[in-house]
N, C-alpha and C positions, 0 to 999 in steps of 0.2 A: 801536556800541561806545562806552562812556563813557571819556573820557580821564582817567586818574588825575591828581590834583593834587599829591600828594607827589612831590618830585623824584626820590627813589630808586625809587619804584614806577613813575613815568613812564619812567625810564631802562630799567628791567627790561621794561616793556611795549613800549617802542619797540624794544628789542633782540629780543625774542621775535617781534614783528610783522615786523620786517625779516628775521630769520633764516628765518621761514616762507616768505618769497618769494625768498630768496637761493639760487637753484639752483646757481650757480657754486660757492659755498662748500660746499654740500652734496655736490656731485660731487667736489670736491677733498678731501673728508673733513675739512674744517675745522669744528670744533665750538665753539659759544658756551658758555663756562663762566660768565662773569659780565659784567654790564653795569650800570654806575652812572653818575651824572652825570660826563661827561668822561672816562670810563674804560671799557675793555673788556679782557677776558682770554679768549683763544681758544687752541685747540690743534689740532695736525695731526700725525698719525703718518706718518713717512717710509716709504712703501711701495716695492716693487720698481720699479714703473712710473715713479717719481719720480726715479730715479737717472740721472745723465748719464754721459758717456763715461769719467769717472774714478771711477765707482762711489760718488759722493756725491750728496746731494740737489741737484737743479737750482736754481740761484740764483733763477730766475724764480718758482719755487714758494714759496720762502721770502719773496720780495718780495710775492707774492700773499697770504700769511698776514699779513704786517705791514700791508699795505694794507687788508685786511679788518678787522683789529683797529682801525685808524684810522677806518675807515668806521663801525664800531659805536660807537666813542667819540664821534665827531663828530656822529652822529645821535641820541645818547642824550638830548638835550634836546628831542626830538620836533620838531626843525627840520631839514628836508632839506638835507644837505650832500653835495657831491661832491669828489673829490680835485682839487686845483689843481696841485700838484707834489709830488715826493717824491724822496728819495735814500736809499741804503742802503749801509752798510759791512758787508762780510762778515768776520767775525772768526775763524771756524773752520768747517770743513765739518760738515754734518749727515750722520749715517750711517744706513744702512738699519735700520729698527726703532726708531729714536729717536722719542720724542714731543717735538715742539717746542711751547713755550708762548710766546705773544705777549702782552705787556701794553702797552696803549696808554694814554698819559696826556696829557690836555690841558694844554699849557703856556701857551697864550694863546688867548683868544677875544674877538673884537670883534663888532660888529653883523653883519658879513657873512663874516668869515673865522675860521679856527681854525688853531692850530699844535699838532702832536702828535708826541711822542716814543714810539717803540715799541721795546721790547727783546724779543729772542727768545732764549730759553735752551733747552738740551736737558733731558732728564729727569734729568740729573745736576746741573743747576743751572749749567752752564757757558754763558757768553755765546756765542751763535752769530752774531747780527746786531744792528746798531743802525740804526734807520730813523727819519727825520724827514720829516714831510710837512705840507702845508698843505691846507686845505679851503675851499670857497666855498659859501656859502648860496645855494641856488637857489630858495628860496621853497617853501612848503607844509609839510605835516606828514608824519611817518613813519607814524603810526598812521592807518590808513584807516577 
């Protein structure tokens, strides 16, 4: 496979390549909507099996959505990055049937690390979570 040289096309190709191998995201129902340099937008619909004891979406699943969006944004430069640390603030519960949209934006990138802010909103546009994470470059390219 020839690696694209345009940054936007490279980010799209890296995202598509990574998603094709990302069994965890696929099993969780997380879909890649957009990938651009330092940016990713993903969605996940809250299903019955995702509800915890208070009949709202389990926070770990929302964390997984945010972490996945960060992963795609941080790997959009075709440089392999893994999560280094992250935290999340839950702002409101997500309900059964809602579609959650996660947008990850690169706020800083150095030679080996990156910092990402991820917002999750429901399909009514209301903020559900705010996530901030850092990544570490592990060497290698995303596109194989």
